[in-house]
N, C-alpha and C positions, 0 to 999 in steps of 0.2 A: 497552519502547520501544527501537528500534534506534538505536544510536549511529552517527552519520555521522562518518567519519574522512577527512580530506583525503588525496589520493593521494600527496603527498610525505611524509606521515607514516606511511603504511600499508606498512611494510617488516617483514620477518621478523627481520632482524638488521642489523648494520652491518659495513662493511669496516673492519678495524683491524689493528693490529700483530700480534695473536694469529694471525690468518689468514695474514698474511705470513710469520710465523715458521714456521708449519706447512708452507707451500708451499716455503720455502727448505730446511727440514730434509728434506722429501721429495725435493727435487732433489739435495741432497748425498748422501743415501742411494742414490739411483739412480746417481749417478756412482761411488760406492764399489763398488756391485755390478757396474757395467760394467767398472771397472778390475780387479776380482777375476776376472771372467770372461775378460778379455783376458790377464791373467797366467797363469791356469790353461790357457787355450788355447795360449799360447806354450810352456808347460811340456810339454804333451802332444805338441805338434808337434816339439819338439826332442829329446825323449826316446824316439825310436823305436828299437827293437832293430835290430842290424846285420843280422839274418837277414831282416828284412822290407824292407830297402832294395833298390831295384831296381838290378841291375847292367846297364849298357848292353851290348847284344849287338852283335857286329861284328867 
C-alpha cells in the first residue's frame, strides 16, 4: 500500500547551519582567489622590462 505524505513533510532535506557554513566558506574562498588574482595581476603589470616600455616619439 502506498503511504500518503503531506506536502509540508515531503522534503528531501532541511535548511540548516551546515549548509550556511558551506556557502560562507565557498564565498570566503572565492574572495581569497579573487584577491590572489588581483595581486598577481598587479605584479605582472608593474614588473614590465624597460625594453618593452614605449618611448614617446616627438
